[in-house]
SEDREN-678351 format. One line per 8 residues: number of its first residue (from 1); their letters; for each residue x, y, z of N, C-alpha, C. Coordinates in steps of 0.001 Angstrom, whole numbers, plus 500000, padded with zeros to 6 digits. Atoms other than C-alpha are relative to their C-alpha. Layout:
N
NUM = A = X:Y:Z:X:Y:Z:X:Y:Z  ...
***
This chain:
423
1 = MLTLQQIK = 500072:498576:500283:050640:367216:082817:501401:500537:499738  498714:499367:500240:053387:369561:081695:500636:500392:501329  499300:499541:498813:056037:370377:084263:500183:501515:499915  499708:498569:499980:056662:373940:085356:501287:500306:499244  498726:499783:500672:060203:373550:084062:499829:500061:498489  500246:499981:501440:058908:372771:080558:499450:501351:499549  500637:498738:500383:056785:375901:080478:500949:501173:500206  499144:498866:499668:059265:378241:082157:501256:500053:499136
9 = ADPARTVA = 498776:500022:500803:062200:377108:080014:499841:500811:498725  500228:499260:501243:060615:378611:076884:498496:500186:499812  501448:499797:500096:057076:379985:077269:499511:500215:498574  500430:499726:501378:056933:381207:073658:499926:498711:499193  500029:501274:500720:057816:377770:072301:498831:499147:500484  501133:500757:499460:055247:376181:074628:498703:500423:499318  501215:499485:500646:052512:378422:073196:499957:499583:498532  499946:500354:501423:053677:377719:069625:499712:498515:499784
17 = RLAIKGFD = 500237:501435:500152:053686:373936:070128:498542:499650:500311  501404:500253:499675:050264:373987:071777:499086:500393:498852  500822:499555:501133:048904:375859:068751:499888:498911:498944  500044:501102:500969:049754:372804:066618:498868:499029:500349  501127:500823:499578:047172:370917:068673:498674:500764:499943  501210:499188:500051:044688:373738:068086:499617:500578:501340  500259:499487:498658:045014:374907:071689:500656:501371:500144  499473:498658:499790:045409:378614:072412:500600:500076:501400
25 = GKEPVANV = 499333:500077:498707:048004:378588:075175:500480:501320:500558  499452:498721:499549:048764:382288:075496:499544:500346:501415  500511:499613:498685:046491:383034:078437:500330:498959:501070  499643:500982:498972:046955:379691:080271:501476:500035:500392  498573:499968:499691:050751:379892:079997:500337:501253:500806  499764:498765:499239:050764:383529:081178:499487:499854:501431  500554:500193:498660:048538:382544:084107:500839:499037:500827  499106:500927:499296:050816:379628:084981:501217:500745:500537
33 = LALDDRRR = 498818:499251:499583:053813:381954:085109:499662:500967:501135  500404:499069:498948:051916:384506:087203:499736:499271:501315  500264:500780:498793:050705:381852:089644:501297:499471:500610  498726:500487:499479:054208:380442:089918:500760:501116:500707  499366:498855:499329:055558:383929:090740:499351:500241:501361  500702:499805:498723:052864:384311:093398:500364:498899:500995  499663:501134:499127:053617:380848:094776:501388:500168:500605  498625:499858:499506:057351:381555:095034:500109:501149:500999
41 = QLQLDNDN = 499981:498884:499049:056731:384917:096762:499380:499587:501330  500632:500485:498775:054349:383301:099252:500899:499023:500739  499082:500941:499361:056864:380521:099867:501132:500747:500696  498948:499194:499390:059540:383144:100525:499490:500675:501266  500585:499364:498814:057231:385021:102902:499818:498987:501120  500207:501050:499005:056401:381780:104666:501321:499596:500647  498680:500368:499468:060069:380871:105026:500541:501105:500908  499520:498878:499175:060889:384355:106368:499280:500031:501342
49 = KAAELNRL = 500759:500026:498746:058088:384121:108916:500472:498845:500885  499517:501142:499227:059331:380692:109987:501350:500304:500641  498687:499642:499457:062871:382009:110422:499852:500983:501164  500222:499027:498939:061585:384934:112495:499403:499335:501232  500563:500754:498875:059518:382554:114640:501081:499227:500742  498904:500747:499365:062564:380392:115284:500894:500939:500813  499138:499044:499289:064598:383472:116243:499343:500465:501302  500703:499532:498813:061931:384732:118635:499862:498899:501044
57 = AASIGRLM = 500139:501118:499064:061362:381285:120146:501287:499772:500768  498705:500177:499335:065073:381008:120880:500264:501129:500996  499728:498853:499124:065121:384489:122428:499185:499958:501284  500867:500027:498811:062277:383788:124867:500697:499306:501165  499297:500715:498945:064256:381230:126805:501167:500803:500550  498835:499199:499573:067310:383480:126889:499549:501172:500865  500495:498853:499240:065281:386481:128083:499505:499581:501381  500476:500476:498695:063658:384434:130845:501166:499720:500936
65 = KEGKKDDA = 498825:500277:499167:067090:383275:132073:500640:501290:500501  499396:498716:499633:068254:386871:132107:499078:500818:500904  500924:499295:499127:065232:387838:134179:499211:501092:499318  500719:498965:500757:063752:390014:131457:498615:499473:499610  501309:500611:500197:060244:388759:131918:499115:500805:499059  500859:499176:500877:058510:391732:130245:500405:499850:498538  499536:500176:501381:060712:391373:127149:499599:498627:499466  500385:501352:500411:060015:387642:127083:498514:499940:499654
73 = EQAKAQVA = 501439:499980:500277:056249:388281:127291:499696:500727:498690  500174:499276:501264:056534:390804:124470:500371:499119:498815  499585:500918:501065:058403:388220:122390:498936:498928:499766  501064:500997:500133:055648:385676:123127:498812:500564:499213  501102:499366:500734:053043:388146:121865:500332:500115:498515  499570:499918:501404:055076:388660:118704:499894:498624:499329  500094:501371:500535:055243:384874:118255:498558:499676:499629  501415:500285:500273:051447:384611:118493:499523:500739:498748
81 = TLKEAQKE = 500382:499212:501181:051003:387396:115946:500596:499412:498729  499319:500592:501168:053564:385840:113600:499363:498669:499593  500619:501293:500312:051905:382419:113866:498696:500196:499233  501238:499728:500708:048580:383902:112797:500288:500466:498569  499628:499527:501343:050259:385704:109897:500515:498846:499142  499470:501152:500748:052097:382513:108906:498872:499067:499579  501140:500858:500331:048825:380567:109019:499263:500548:498777  500659:499383:501153:047265:383057:106601:500824:499813:498727
89 = IAAKLSDT = 499118:500185:501158:050285:382851:104286:499957:498557:499524  500036:501422:500361:050235:379046:104417:498715:499644:499275  501280:500260:500669:046545:379024:103460:500013:500548:498582  499899:499404:501339:047189:381384:100544:500932:499179:499110  499052:500818:500756:050168:379256:099501:499340:498710:499532  500692:501248:500363:048069:376078:099557:498976:500247:498890  500994:499679:501028:045287:377729:097532:500668:500286:498662  499290:499661:501240:047780:379078:094996:500566:498751:499345
97 = EQELHDLL = 499457:501251:500543:049453:375682:094606:498898:499162:499365  501112:500763:500564:046062:374037:094046:499504:500643:498705  500431:499295:501210:045055:376705:091519:500985:499770:498858  498973:500257:501011:048347:376231:089691:499880:498576:499471  500148:501403:500403:047900:372450:089665:498780:499816:499101  501232:500144:500786:044317:372703:088397:500159:500618:498609  499779:499359:501297:045402:375080:085628:500893:499135:499114  499110:500870:500778:048235:372787:084539:499241:498797:499437
105 = CTIPNLPC = 500783:501159:500465:045692:369948:084249:499166:500320:498759  500823:499620:501153:043803:371917:081590:500840:500215:498735  499119:499751:501140:046842:372295:079304:500443:498658:499416  499612:501289:500595:047453:369428:076841:501508:499831:499896  498580:500288:500215:050781:367747:076215:500487:500712:498741  499406:499384:501179:053141:369373:073760:500249:498944:498932  499642:500935:501069:053350:367621:070382:501495:500082:499722  498567:499991:500290:056896:366586:069563:500234:500576:498598
113 = DMVPEGKT = 499664:499319:501259:058722:368051:066582:499606:499203:498761  500363:500830:501149:057745:365115:064326:498522:500078:499637  501445:499933:500233:054022:365907:064580:499702:501026:498913  500330:499043:501066:052690:367483:061364:498881:500938:500425  501093:499069:499748:050467:370542:061466:498762:499521:499262  501270:500386:500617:046819:370031:060643:498898:500032:501031  501133:499839:499103:043336:370297:062092:499154:498752:500153  500896:501156:499978:041508:367069:061206:500724:498770:499477
121 = AEDNVVEK = 499440:501263:500487:042072:363448:060202:500435:500093:498543  499618:499824:501396:042305:364639:056606:501457:500441:499859  498632:499481:500046:045689:366160:057479:501032:499004:500538  499057:501017:499540:047219:362949:058862:500878:499529:498843  499014:500379:501016:050280:361643:057021:500132:498479:499944  499795:501440:500172:050464:358105:055602:501496:499720:500006  498578:500291:499826:053830:356772:056790:500436:498787:499189  499578:501294:500543:053817:353248:055401:498756:499190:499684
129 = TGGPMPQL = 501120:500840:500410:051539:350753:053653:500493:498589:499744  499599:501382:500247:051605:346966:053450:498812:499070:500027  501037:501023:499986:049642:343742:053228:499281:499877:498679  500682:500235:501280:047734:342174:050323:498571:500535:500001  501376:499513:500121:044587:343964:049174:499098:498863:499522  500891:501097:500394:041609:341576:048897:499379:500255:498630  500705:499932:501282:040058:340825:045531:498611:499412:500202  501348:500449:499682:036340:340634:046258:499034:500338:498878
137 = PDDALPHW = 501015:499690:501014:033321:340489:043972:499177:501214:500424  500793:498803:499728:030978:343463:043723:498915:499755:501046  501072:500301:499048:028379:341666:045835:500535:499470:501331  499419:500432:498718:030753:341001:048745:499181:500575:501155  500847:499612:498875:028920:341160:052083:500799:500734:501071  499355:499379:498842:029778:343536:054924:499956:499049:501192  499834:500967:498910:030731:341893:058199:498715:499769:500795  501217:500211:499225:027362:342457:059902:499062:499020:499315
145 = ELARKYNL = 500812:500992:500705:025631:340447:057158:500652:498623:500042  499291:501282:499859:028323:337763:057261:499780:499420:501396  500215:500457:498631:027918:337586:061057:498621:499370:500158  501347:500560:499938:024200:336985:060596:499908:498703:499187  500063:501174:500882:024665:334504:057726:500579:498768:500669  499313:501148:499396:027064:332304:059701:499761:499903:501509  500359:500028:498576:025523:332963:063146:501226:500174:500891  498771:499721:499250:028703:334505:064553:499796:501069:501073
153 = IDFDLGVK = 500224:498874:499098:027475:337701:066207:498533:500385:499920  501398:499588:499970:023988:338685:067317:499928:501415:500586  500070:498612:499551:023688:342466:067477:498667:500297:500676  501327:499758:499427:019935:342415:068215:499895:499420:501408  500035:500604:498674:020404:340074:071172:500744:500882:501010  499275:499075:499134:022966:342495:072583:499147:501190:500390  500912:498885:499703:020398:345295:072310:498970:499571:501042  500992:500511:499047:017872:343121:074169:500576:499912:501411
161 = ITGAGFPV = 499401:500233:498682:020277:342276:076994:500479:501301:500634  499359:498801:499456:022006:345638:077371:499581:501255:499247  500273:498830:500828:021638:348099:074493:500894:499967:498783  499183:499936:501206:023210:349103:071201:501475:500137:500374  498563:499910:499758:026963:348644:071039:500536:498939:500931  499579:501100:499131:027079:345485:073182:499658:498669:499320  500360:501202:500754:027108:342560:070694:500239:498713:500792  499828:501342:499432:026815:338891:071656:500687:499133:498955
169 = YIGKGARL = 499257:500881:500902:029390:336564:070052:499571:498563:500271  500596:501332:499901:028163:333050:069342:500868:498986:499266  499352:501116:500686:029803:329714:068483:501372:500333:499465  498701:499729:500606:032641:330174:066024:500382:501474:500101  499699:498586:499789:032343:333936:066454:500680:500219:501331  499392:499887:498674:033123:333582:070161:501387:499360:500006  498695:500673:500039:035958:331147:069418:501023:500826:499228  499087:499120:500738:037429:333553:066866:500480:501134:500901
177 = QRALIQFF = 499606:498967:499041:037407:336281:069530:501090:499480:500936  499055:500582:499036:039179:334026:072017:501325:499668:499331  498777:500325:500735:041664:332906:069360:500854:501244:499782  499260:498758:500226:042624:336484:068521:500642:500508:501286  499452:499545:498715:043067:337400:072193:501233:499190:500360  498870:500845:499620:045326:334414:072827:501183:500186:499059  498936:499761:500977:047288:334993:069623:500733:501294:500323  499359:498715:499700:047918:338646:070513:500813:499919:501290
185 = LDQANQAG = 499265:500135:498739:048936:337747:074086:501266:499172:499814  498824:500837:500237:051285:334999:072902:501074:500756:499239  499036:499213:500760:052913:337334:070404:500661:501059:500882  499433:499010:499081:053370:339995:073093:500984:499335:500962  499101:500734:499109:054899:337410:075411:501318:499685:499312  498774:500298:500757:057372:336387:072716:500843:501248:499781  499280:498737:500185:058290:340065:072308:500525:500572:501313  499428:499579:498730:059212:340311:075995:499082:500781:500908
193 = YVEIEPPY = 500951:499288:499150:056035:341828:077448:499483:499061:501094  500496:500772:498861:055036:340584:080905:498491:500222:500110  501457:499881:500010:051318:339827:081032:499457:500405:501362  500730:499542:498823:049057:341575:083542:498526:499690:499793  501463:500094:500052:045444:340723:084324:499451:501069:500940  500339:498860:499152:044119:344071:085571:498527:500034:500400  501417:499737:499718:040887:345201:087253:499368:500748:498822  500734:499311:501065:038220:346503:084905:499373:501297:500483
201 = VVNEASAY = 500454:498722:499462:037280:349389:087207:501171:500643:500731  498904:499275:499353:039597:352095:088535:499444:501174:500790  500404:498850:499208:039450:354924:091039:500382:501297:499292  499746:498690:500608:039705:358644:090325:501491:500251:499809  498558:499739:500084:043443:358770:091038:500603:499311:498788  499481:500725:501161:044109:356140:088363:499556:500657:498701  500501:499344:501214:041895:357839:085770:500678:501345:499789  499276:498741:500108:043595:361138:086541:501436:499759:499546
209 = GTGQLPDK = 498582:500241:500280:047075:359611:086337:500309:499814:498534  499757:500232:501432:046755:358535:082704:499296:501023:499112  500550:498889:500773:044799:361631:081660:498574:499837:499544  501416:500115:500359:041255:360288:081296:499177:501057:500738  500612:498908:499252:040232:362780:083985:500979:501163:500053  501407:499635:500246:039349:365531:083601:499623:500025:498526  500245:499776:501432:039623:365419:079777:498875:499145:499433  500942:500921:500650:037475:362356:078954:498936:499477:500961
217 = EGQMYHCQ = 500931:500461:498977:035152:362152:081946:498668:499558:499401  501288:500325:500584:032023:362130:079780:500009:498764:499120  499909:501185:500853:033306:359215:077700:500118:498706:500796  499851:501200:499179:033691:356827:080644:498707:499671:500738  501107:500443:499169:031064:354763:082435:500396:500170:501465  499695:499638:498622:030917:355991:086037:499089:499229:500948  500751:500687:498945:029849:353785:088961:499888:500984:501171  500084:498851:499101:028583:356683:091057:500003:499609:501471
225 = LDNLYLIP = 500098:500393:498591:027833:354797:094290:501384:499794:500609  498650:500278:499508:031469:353710:094611:501047:500962:499445  499108:499037:500642:032969:356555:092563:501161:499281:499295  499030:500740:500802:034749:354093:090271:499618:500122:498534  500207:499857:501440:035152:354141:086487:500333:498695:499287  499664:501142:500861:034937:351274:083983:501110:500433:499052  498819:499600:500764:038203:351245:082079:499683:500134:498518  500142:499868:501445:038238:352574:078496:501067:499217:499252
233 = TAEVPVTN = 498887:500755:500555:041469:350616:077910:500842:499479:501159  499132:500552:498951:043884:348433:079895:501190:500902:500292  498944:499011:499735:046373:351291:079575:499845:500608:501390  500231:499266:498750:044741:352882:082619:500469:499198:501212  499514:500720:498821:045179:350138:085263:501458:499566:499899  498630:500498:500117:048460:348838:083841:501010:501124:500234  499064:498890:499795:050196:352229:083675:499990:500444:501453  500083:499581:498604:048939:352992:087185:500684:499053:500966
241 = IYRDVILS = 499136:500840:499169:050945:350067:088502:501203:500813:500475  498773:499251:499730:053806:352569:088414:499717:501382:500583  500312:498724:499349:051962:355464:090087:500683:500059:501360  499309:499774:498716:053965:356912:093029:501097:498973:500240  498918:500985:499907:056822:354524:092284:501299:500629:499504  498666:499615:500468:060546:355276:092048:500729:498715:499625  499337:501194:500514:062198:352630:089874:501511:500210:499987  498553:499909:500210:065875:351851:089770:500253:500031:498492
249 = EDALPKKN = 499733:499840:501428:067436:352734:086440:500190:498658:499308  499749:501299:500630:068517:349143:085816:498738:499134:499932  501278:500726:500113:064868:348027:086244:499248:500367:498732  500648:499554:501229:063942:349861:083037:500626:499316:498793  501411:499627:500156:062382:349311:080616:499065:499021:500687  501090:500861:499577:059149:347933:082011:499103:499777:498788  500821:500346:501158:057182:346096:079320:498865:499091:500465  501169:500773:499574:053654:344909:080100:498983:499901:498873
257 = CAYSACFR = 501145:500141:500902:050737:343583:078101:498806:499552:500826  501208:500399:499280:047160:342993:079156:498838:499876:499036  501301:500101:500657:043918:341711:077725:498962:500582:500949  501144:499567:499198:040785:343463:078924:498824:500282:499081  501142:499355:500635:037297:344336:077968:500170:501504:500194  499893:498545:499949:037070:348076:077265:498595:500588:499890  501345:499418:499934:034076:350326:077955:500073:501481:499661  500007:498597:500425:033406:353611:076171:498583:500415:499648
265 = REAGSYGK = 501367:499541:500245:030201:355603:076126:499808:500417:498547  500079:499574:501400:030980:356990:072637:498773:500870:499768  501168:499131:500101:028412:359704:073190:499985:500731:498664  500163:499279:501255:027083:361173:069956:500365:499202:498768  499621:500816:501151:028240:358273:067742:498757:499402:499358  501134:500570:500711:025693:357314:065094:500311:500024:498505  499853:499989:501451:025305:356651:061359:500652:498745:499459  499502:501200:500675:026645:354184:058838:501419:499638:500422
273 = DVRGLNRL = 498608:500276:499650:030260:354549:060016:500139:499274:501320  499923:500703:498719:029398:352989:063371:499173:498714:499970  500837:501191:500108:027365:350064:062054:500803:498747:500336  499338:501276:499723:028134:346515:063172:501068:500149:501073  498879:499965:499058:031550:346265:064853:500815:501275:499885  499163:498827:500262:032785:349637:063643:500198:500874:501236  499850:499225:498762:032115:351357:066971:499097:499395:501066  500731:500700:498948:031085:349625:070195:500182:500708:501343
281 = HQFDKVEI = 499863:499498:498629:030486:350532:073825:500818:499028:500859  499152:500988:499331:032170:347297:074977:500717:499196:498937  499236:500782:500971:034963:345581:073093:501249:499454:500679  498801:500645:499461:038048:343428:073663:501253:500563:499349  498758:499444:500520:041611:344611:073276:501175:499446:500791  498724:500284:499329:045175:343582:074052:500851:501260:499894  499242:498756:499914:047269:346542:075163:501455:499706:500361  498602:500065:499580:051043:346961:075382:500388:501348:500597
289 = VRIERPED = 499608:498802:499247:052550:349461:077841:501484:499924:500301  498571:499958:499694:056137:350562:078302:500321:501211:500864  499433:498939:499170:057930:352628:080948:501482:500052:499665  498660:499902:500564:061216:353947:079591:500767:501203:500554  499198:498802:499811:064115:356276:080233:499734:500940:498826  500301:499061:501091:063579:359468:078201:500842:499772:498750  499123:500152:501161:066570:358788:075968:499720:498738:499201  500294:501270:500684:065187:355338:075046:498595:499941:499422
297 = SYAALEEM = 501425:500174:500274:061524:356094:074495:499658:500008:498512  500364:499953:501421:061559:356894:070778:500463:498747:499258  499629:501315:500544:063463:353708:069958:498944:498969:500403  501059:500905:499545:060836:351884:072056:498733:500192:499172  501176:499718:500834:058090:353594:070047:500109:499279:498660  499802:500701:501269:059567:352190:066823:499835:498497:500171  500179:501435:499729:059710:348701:068384:498519:499653:500113  501429:500248:499837:056049:348955:069307:499286:500043:498653
305 = KDHVQSLL = 500589:499931:501341:055098:350022:065794:500326:498741:499201  499607:501220:500712:057065:347084:064378:499207:498796:500501  500755:501121:499420:055262:344735:066774:498575:499967:499447  501374:499942:500513:051798:345913:065684:499977:499633:498517  499930:500329:501423:052806:345725:062026:500155:498502:499788  499785:501441:500151:053982:342138:062503:498711:499221:500234  501279:500674:499760:050579:341148:063899:499102:500075:498774  500847:499835:501186:048768:342567:060880:500537:499212:498816
313 = DKLGLPWH = 499411:500808:501072:051218:340902:058509:499657:498524:500179  500304:501412:499752:050631:337517:060169:498529:499695:499768  501429:500187:500271:046883:338012:059900:499664:500162:498523  500213:499846:501439:047301:338803:056197:499085:501150:499641  500897:498863:500251:045461:342110:056429:500758:501155:499341  499396:498788:500566:046174:345181:054280:499948:501127:501037  499923:498988:498951:047284:348056:056510:500744:501230:499502  499108:498859:500137:048707:351514:056572:500165:500671:501361
321 = ILRLCGGD = 499671:499304:498754:050287:353631:059311:499860:501495:499760  500193:498558:500082:049219:357225:059877:500753:500689:501135  499430:499111:498980:051276:359843:061696:498987:501118:500189  501102:499071:499781:048580:361953:063299:500489:501441:500057  499721:498568:499927:048553:365703:062834:499612:500515:501383  500253:499437:498680:048350:367979:065853:498534:500070:500361  501418:499840:499715:044617:368587:065556:499251:498709:500211  500674:501292:499869:043781:364851:065525:500578:499167:501138
329 = MSFTSAIT = 499352:500734:498918:045931:363869:068500:499214:500117:501304  500645:499959:498695:044778:363105:072020:500600:501095:500874  499595:498976:499047:045074:365545:074900:501376:499686:500604  498815:500384:499221:047909:363554:076542:501205:499596:499162  498940:500579:500822:049983:362338:073604:500984:501042:499490  498976:499174:500644:053282:363791:072358:500119:499643:498520  500058:500442:501397:053051:361741:069148:499215:498702:499946  500829:501202:500148:050640:359075:067907:500048:499510:498565
337 = FDFEVWSG = 500098:500662:501298:050709:356591:065037:498779:499087:500041  501169:500869:500120:047407:354994:064025:500240:498954:498921  500014:501071:500989:047223:351654:062249:498563:499801:499540  501318:500265:500560:044279:351136:059932:500079:498813:499051  500080:501131:500925:043217:348014:058033:498891:500274:498986  500970:499815:501067:041303:347888:054763:498847:499018:500166  501207:500807:499910:037746:346646:055031:499445:499837:498585  500253:500223:501417:037090:345042:051645:498577:500245:499558
345 = AQKRWLEV = 501395:499827:500399:033289:345047:051601:499506:501417:500259  500396:498606:499720:032873:348459:053219:500802:501003:499169  499113:499169:500821:035706:349800:051042:500428:501269:500757  499522:498891:499177:037127:351929:053826:501052:499491:500974  498972:500324:499007:040005:352038:056279:499404:500067:501396  500495:500066:498635:039277:351058:059879:501177:500048:500979  498924:499907:499009:041473:352093:062813:499967:498791:500936  499911:501165:499115:042690:349086:064829:501036:500174:501098
353 = SSVSNFET = 498976:499796:498976:045579:350495:066849:500459:501441:500002  499293:498728:499832:047022:353712:068215:501217:499720:500868  498758:500181:499248:050641:353684:069382:500530:501395:500313  499692:498635:499583:051655:356734:071396:501156:500057:500975  499007:499639:498997:054548:358254:073294:499463:501232:500727  500506:498885:499203:053416:360519:076142:501132:500806:500630  498831:499381:499380:056964:361502:077119:499766:500080:501513  500133:499926:498536:056786:362817:080735:498603:500420:500447
361 = YQANRLKC = 501298:499410:499659:053157:364019:080592:499221:499134:500998  500681:500890:499060:051537:360967:082211:500855:499771:501243  499110:500300:498877:054579:360279:084383:499964:501107:501048  500070:498892:499050:054337:363738:085945:498724:499919:500825  501245:500193:499255:050708:363075:086889:500114:498804:500947  499893:501242:499241:051555:359576:088097:501087:500044:501073  498775:499994:499188:054788:360593:089873:500764:498685:499788  499272:501210:500410:056391:357710:087980:501428:500418:499660
369 = RYRGGDKK = 498634:499517:500130:060128:358203:088353:501004:498850:500083  498905:500952:499804:063457:356412:088271:501190:500749:500585  498808:499413:499414:066667:356996:090158:501188:499715:499087  498911:500142:500956:069527:357641:087770:501350:499792:500658  498642:500164:499503:073257:357154:088089:500487:501192:500795  499649:498796:499242:073450:360702:089448:499334:500027:501372  500709:500151:498717:071365:359484:092448:498769:500896:500107  501185:499150:500007:068637:361984:091500:498839:499246:499362
377 = THLCHTLN = 501166:500609:500629:065086:361058:090552:499606:500790:498747  500395:499409:501277:063866:361720:087001:498670:499398:499586  501256:500515:500531:060469:361398:085343:500267:499012:498877  499925:500977:501092:060047:358340:083126:499220:500521:498798  500888:499840:501138:058524:358334:079652:499059:498797:499975  500972:501088:500113:055340:356281:079229:499515:499891:498563  500488:500273:501351:054117:354662:076006:498952:498902:500080  500914:501133:500093:051229:352433:075042:499485:499864:498582
385 = GSALALPR = 500564:500251:501319:049554:350888:072040:499045:498829:500025  500912:501132:500173:046733:348596:070970:500705:498935:499186  499311:501075:500720:048090:345233:069947:499238:498674:500113  500760:498999:500753:045354:344873:068912:498588:500107:500562  501424:499923:499693:041739:346045:069299:499245:499051:499077  500584:501100:500763:039481:343201:068178:498875:500356:499033  501206:499912:500840:036218:344543:066691:500269:500240:498521  499772:499696:501412:037541:346065:063469:500948:499002:499354
393 = IVAALLEN = 499211:501123:500529:040112:343283:063105:499061:498893:499548  500989:501030:500357:037212:340819:063145:499222:500433:498761  500747:499506:501160:035281:343002:060695:500793:499802:498715  499169:500119:501199:038191:343075:058246:500270:498537:499651  499756:501421:500275:038944:339347:058626:498779:499354:499341  501208:500593:500570:035335:338392:057919:499781:500475:498566  500287:499450:501325:034966:340708:054938:501062:499601:498981  498918:500219:500973:038382:340243:053306:500201:498538:499657
401 = NQTPEGII = 499731:501429:500201:038471:336453:053682:498761:499217:499584  501202:500709:500415:034951:335644:052436:500189:499382:498614  499967:500744:501268:034685:333061:049649:498632:499335:499824  501272:500725:500179:031772:331126:048097:499848:498823:500960  500042:501167:499107:032698:328208:050398:499864:500393:501470  500034:499560:498607:032902:330283:053593:501097:501021:500253  498988:499013:499615:035248:332572:055488:501271:499271:500424  498733:500671:499720:038887:331459:055509:500639:500614:501246
409 = VPECLRRY = 499334:499553:498776:040610:331667:058898:501497:500117:499729  498548:499881:500197:044208:333014:058792:500740:498848:500655  499268:501170:499520:046733:330244:059275:500509:500182:501427  499431:499776:498664:048223:331864:062400:498978:499795:501112  501038:500145:498978:044861:331520:064193:499456:498583:500106  500692:501289:500083:043947:327954:063277:500282:499098:501184  499716:500858:498840:045702:326279:066188:499227:500464:501231  500812:499497:498902:043634:328503:068486:498514:499752:499766
417 = TGFDIIN = 501419:500176:500297:040277:328217:066702:499603:498530:499931  500339:501406:500222:040444:324516:065888:499273:499790:498691  500614:500137:501335:038936:325225:062436:500685:500987:499060  499334:499150:500975:040261:326723:059230:499038:500719:499058  501004:499307:500808:036996:327873:057648:498715:500136:500808  501311:499787:499379:033714:329322:058865:498967:499840:498904  501041:500240:501024:030793:327912:056890:498749:499431:500639
***
């Protein structure tokens, strides 16, 4: 969440930046400032009452020694009255602090100055394009038909076992999945990311720390009996490693990667754009997460973008990078770059990665800090990105690499798959 210092430093700018995300911040920001004024006044009243209690407590002993029993008893009565008044102030202070905290949780992160204005995905900016475009015949098959033709993925069996959006990978389809996961993990390891194998369920504190709660509560699968949530991405458990942690400055940056299954309800998703692997309730992904000093985080963001681009280049997929406009960004992000690959048979771009800098927004929720050379603690910057999400990568690989003889496996994957063609 935003810090009070961010809002108080320039309330007008805060409101203006929030408007870029399509969020009307006038009333929330005004309420934050009013609650903070109330909180500070209550804190002052509480401190004054405490000082008066200390003074009276010290006087009671002195009065008793001087034989002024009636004065001492009067002071004791004043102490009792003050304690009751202080208790009321403390309760009001606690309620005000909670109200302020809850209000701050409803305000999204500020988009950084590089974020373009815009309301929808149509307003996103294409930053860069690369990779060879496939030359396919007019009768090229979409990936769901290729999956059926070569017995790679059974969507109907997934519906039988669980429901729509839970495909079953079979034979070479399953091996291709495993090959991609291992390839992405090996590439992350070579780039200096330390691998984590995280839990697939998290508690409320973890979901709150990375911003899934309260913003995306309806999009997560909730295990109500235990009050746990299935993870929508490995970002959640991995970033929460650093919750309530004070790192030494020389321990930064922290670079982690993790493979996990991901679970998303995707409520309301339907139609041709979600057919096959285009949108699933369970899918595999390798995530990269970084914890950085604020002054280093934007250089780290560029490194992460370069890493994702290198994966797509090695897979031989056509790609472009989008700088998301304010209206298409997530609640928690300060800036996001989406990577999309070209799906040759569907003739459309498919998102395969989002790389984001959250600046201090997640760190403030997580209390993820480092101790600087000034001996003071400072909030870290957190970043994460998909490197990569598998379903649409598989879709593009199957469609773009189809030939009359079969589907050609990219050379970088062959040592993992053990085969160079699917036929």
